N, C-alpha and C positions, 0 to 999 in steps of 0.2 A: 148243325149238330155240334155239341160240345165234345171236346177230346177227353173227358174225364175217364173214359173206358180205354183209351189208347195208352200204351206204355210210354209213348213219347211225352206225355204230360209230366212225367217225373223230371224232365229237363226244363220245365217252364215254371216260373213262379210269378205270382201277382205282386205288383208294387204300386206305390203311390209316389209321385214325384214330390220331393219336399224342398229342393233347391234347384233353380234353373237360372244360372248366371254364367254367361259365356266365359270360358269354354267348359264349364263344369255343370254336371247334372248329378244330383244325389237322389237316390230313391230309398224308400223304406219298405221292407218286405212285410208280409202278413205276420211274420214272427218277431217283428220289431227290429230287425237287423238293417243297418244302413249300408248301402253299396254305391260305389261310384259307377255310373253308367258309361260304358265305353262307346264312343261315337266315331263314325267314319269321317274321313276328310270331307266328303260331300255334305254330310250332315252339319259339320262344323261351319261350312261356308254358306249354308242355305238359310236365309232370313225367315222364310215361311216356316221352315222346320222349327226354328226357335220360337216364333210366335205361337205355333201349335203346342209346343211343350209348355209354354207359359200358360196357355189356356187350359191344358190338361191339369197342370198343377193347381191353378186357381179353382177348377171344378172338382178337384180331389177325386178324379177318376182312377180306377185301378187299371193298369196296363200290364201286358205280358212282358216278361224279361227272361232271357235265357240264363239259366243257372250257371253254366260253365263260363261263358264269355262275357256275361253281364251286358248284353246288347238287347235293345228293344226289338221286339218282333213285329213285323209288318202285317202278319196274317192272323193276329190274335189267337184265339183258341178254336177257331173254326176249321173244319175239314172241308176240302173242296167238294162241291156237289157232284153227285154221280150223274153221268150223262147217258 
């Protein structure tokens, strides 16, 4: 289920990665604004993470980014399933 009816969606924006060069990641928002993605120390040291970012950039996928802290979100736009 998408979160577009959830008020928390206001804190998430969709971005495309336009530059992935260690240690810098630049993303472009739907509004055309460029933002520097803030990465954790673990992300900076993880070679698989960097390979994944390069593949996302090459594929031109849209990924969720937190508006306030400019961090990539691991849970996308999906809500947890009800049990």
